N, C-alpha and C positions, 0 to 999 in steps of 0.2 A: 755516407762516409766520404772522406776526401783521400785521394791517393796522390802520391808524388811519383812522377816518372823517374825510373832509374836510368841515369845517363853514364856513359863512359865505361860500362861494365860488360860490353858485348863479349870481349875476349874472356873475361872471368866466367861469364855464363857458359860459354862454349867449353871452357876447361872443366867446369863443374860437371857438365853432362859427360864429358870424356872420362872423368874420374869414376862416375857411376858405371859407365859401360866397361871400363877397364876392370873393375871389380867383378863384373859378371863374366868377363872373358868372351871368347869367340862363340858365336851361336851358329850351329849348322843343323842340317836336316836330321842327323843322328840324335842330337840333343833334344830336338823337338819331338821326335818319335819316342824317345825314352820317357819324356814327361807324359806324353799321350798314353803310353802303355802302363806306366806305373802309378799314375794318379788319376784314375778314371772319375772318382767322385769330386775331386777338385776341378777337373775339366767340366764336369756336369754343372757345378756351381757357377763357373765363369760363363758358360753358354747360357744358362738360365738368366743370370743377371744382365747379360749383354743382349738378350733376346735375339740371339743368332745361333743356330745349330750348326756348328762345324768344329769337330773335335781337333782337327789339325790346326785351325786358326786359333782356337782357344789355347792349345799347347804352345803355339808360337807367341801369343800374347803374354803368357806366363814366363816363357823363356826371356822375352825381350824386356820384361819389367822386373825380373828377379823374383817373381812370385808375389809381388805387391798387388793384392786382389783388386783394389779400387782402380789402380792404374791399368791393369789388364782388362778390366771390364770397359773402361773408358776407351782404350785403344780399339777393342773389338767393336764397340758401338760406333765409333767414328768410322771404322772400315765398312760397317754395315750400311751406313748412310750413303756410301758411294755405289751401292749395288742396285740394279733395277728390280722392280717387283714384277715378276713375269706371270704369276698365276695365284689364284686363291685355292687352297686345298679344301677338300670336302671335310665337313665336321667329323671329328672322331667320336664314335659311340663307345661307351664303356664296355659293352659286351663284345666289341670287335678288337679290343686291345689284346696283344699277345702277352698275357699276364705271367710274370715271374714271381711276384710276391703279392699276397692279398690276405689281409687280416681284418678282423673286426673285434673291437673291445666291448661292443654293445650286445652282440649275439654270439653264442658259442657255436651253434649249429646253423650255419648259413648255407644257402644254395651253392653248391660247388665246393664247400668246405674251406677251412683255413689253410692257406699255403704260406709257409714261413719264408721260403725263398732265401736269397742271400741276405744275411743280417749278422750283426755283432751283438744283438740285443741280449742274448743269453750266454755270452762268452765272458771269461775272466779277462780283465784288462791287465795283462802282464806284458811288460816290455821284453822283447826277445833280445837281450843283451849278448847272447851267444854269437849273434851275427857280427858284432864288433870284434870278436875273438877269432874270426875266420871260419865260423861254423854256419853255413847258409841255412836259412829257414825254408824248408820245403813243405808246403801245406799238404796234409793227407788228401788222398783222392776221395771224391764224393762217391758214396755207394750208389749203385744203380737202383732206382726205385722199382719196387715190385709192381706198382700200378701208378705210372706217372699221371699227374693231374692234367686235365685238358688245358691247352694253352689259352683258350677263350673261356672266360667266366661270366656268368650272368650278373647283371647290375643288382646290387643289394637294395638300392633305393626303389627300383621297379618292383621287387618282391615285397617291400614294405608298403608300396602303394596298393598292391593287391590285397594286403592285410588291413588296409584302411588306416595305416599309421602315418603315411606321408601324403600330402596333398596331391591331387592329380596334376599331370603335366599341363602347362599352358599350351593350348593348341595353336595359339597365335604366335608361333615362334618367329623370330627374326631371320630373314634369309641371310646366308653367309656373307653375301656381298654387301649387305646393309649393316653389318656389325661394325661399330666404330673402331678405327685403328688408332690405338694409343700412341704408336710411334710417329703418327702423322698429324694427330689432332691434339690440341692442348687439353689438359685435365681441368675441367670446370666443376664447381660444386653447386648444388648436390650432384655427385657423380652418378652416372648410370652404372648398373651392376657390371655391365660388360667392361667399362673403363676400370672399375674397381678391381675386377679379377685379373685384367691384363696388367694393371700396375703391380698387384701383388705377385704376379707370375715372374716379374723381373726385379722385384724389390730385393734389397740387400738382406741376405740371410740372417746376419747377426741382429740387424734392426728389427726384422719381423719377429725373430725369436724373443728379443727383449720385450717388445710391446705385447706379443701374444702371451708370453709368460706372465706379464703383469695382470692380464685378464684372467689367466688360469688361477692366479693367487688370490683373486677376489676383487681386483680393481675394474673388472668388467661386470656385465649384467648376466653372463651365462658361463657356467663352468663346463668345458667340453668333455664329451665322450666320443672316442673315435668310432664312428659308424662304419666306415670302410676306408682302408688305406691300400693303395695299389702302386706297384712298380711294374712297368711293362714297356713294351715297344708298340708304337703306333705306326700304321701304314700311312704314308703321305700320298693320298690319292688326288690327282689333279686331272683336269679335263683338257684334252688336246684340242687345238683350234678346229680340228675336223669333227669334234663331238665325242670321240671315244675317251673313256676314263682309263687311267693306268696308274700304277704305283711308282712313285719317284724314289722310293726307298723307305727306310724306317728310322724313327727317332725314339730315343729313350725318354719316357715321361714318368712323372710322379703325380698322383692325385690323392686328395683326402677329402672325406666328408666327415664333419663332426656334428653332434647334436646334443641337446639337453633341454632346449626351450620348446614349449608348446604354444601354438598359436592357432586359434580357430578349431581346436580339436585335433590338430595334426602336429607331428614333430617337425620342428623347423631345422633345416640343414644349412650348415656353413660349408662352403666349398672352396677349394683351391687346387690349382694344377700348375706345373712348370716343366720346362725342359729338363731332362736329366733326372737322376735319382737323388732326391733331396727330401727325405722324410720329415726332418725337423722343420724345414721351411714350410711345407704344405700343411702340416698339422697346425703350426702357429698361425699361418695365413688364414686357414679355414676358421680358426678360432676368432680372428679379427673380423672376418666376414660375418660370422654368426652373431657377434656382438654389435655389429654396426647399427642394426635397427634400434631406434629410440636411445641411442648412446648420447650421454650429456655432452654438450659442446665444450671442447677443451679437454676432454678426458682422453686417455691413451687409446681408447677403442672408438673414438669418433673418427669417421673416415678422413676428414680433412687433416686431422693430426697425424694419423699413422701413414696415410699415403704420401704426404709431403716428407715425413721424417724417415721413411725407409727407401727413398729414391737415392741409390748409392752414388751415382755420378754427381748429382746436384749437392748432396750432403757432404761428400768428401771434398768437392770443389770449393764449397763455401768455407769448410774448415781450413783447407790448405791456403785459401787466399789470405788468411791472417798472417801468413809469412811474408807477404808483400809489404813494401814500405808503407807505413801509416804515420809518417813523421808529423804531418800537419795536424791530424786529429789528436795524436798523443801529445803534441806540444800544447794544444788547447787545454788538455787535461792538466798538464803541468802548470800552465798559466792560471787556471782556475784554482788549483791547489795552492799556489803561491799567494794569490789574492786572498784566499780564505785564511791562510796563516797570518798574513799581514794585518787583515782586519781583526783577527782574534788577538794578535799581539797588541794592537792599538787599544783594544777594549780592556785588556788586562792591566794596562798601566794605571796605577793609582794616582789621581791628581794630587799635587802638592798643595796643602792648605797654607795659605798666607795668614800669619797672625800679627795683629798689631800689639806692639809692646807698650804697656802702660808706662807713663813717665814716672820716674822715681820721685817720692816725696822728699 
């Protein structure tokens, strides 16, 4: 593509940004705090797609961009690149998660039981219009549980391994420090599963949903069943330079395992996890992971297709760049169109036949 530099428009560009900022109004700490408190699931989505866990900074990014998600994610990713990497946390095990929601669509009676937790899955989708008439909506209090579920729940996949339904764990696990870092290393194909899962973890939710949904509807090679879905909090355990381990805090995480394929006498699992609570994303992403094996090249479930096309910053940036001046390339299109019209017009002209008039007798 050819581009033309825009000249003489510096003041106009500056004023255009001022117009945008003026519409948003002043941004202060109270506004950021309000966004953080009232939109937790939106905050989770921005943190997940930006691959940076900071509720406060995610709220600031949303306030600064007027809620434009791709811009908020870009701003937060840009800020993340300026921060040092000071430690590598210990891998999080499923049974160590402080679980708040855990369900399985594959098995009714699972070890630890089904835990519905916070969800709108079974609610009526009714808009509370009374709020607009000055009647605040106050949610009813949650009843105290007669027997609260344990905060830590066993891994369903481990239970399935004991039943001979899932293949044993590979004992040659990669050390945490040897796991490739997607934020620092380029994505190459064929991608390692570590790169694939990291890419899906921060992929754009809408894009993952669209491609995962296409696989669910039959354009993939496996229709998913949710083996286990979890929402919880994970302890971030790091090692002090002196050798002791300690918790640096907790982060909200979502994870999903889906299945339906059989390979070598075992159920094959698709997996996905991300920062924050985002059930739709991890179910769709796990579906793409499950469908990756033996996926036809060029299909929606082929890893090169879905990993490239769900990268939010690159995808939105490529789309937005079409707003930049493309005068040279478009002029070449017009020139080609005019030449084609001229050639066609010349071909359509009927040649005038010259006749010799016979002399009169």
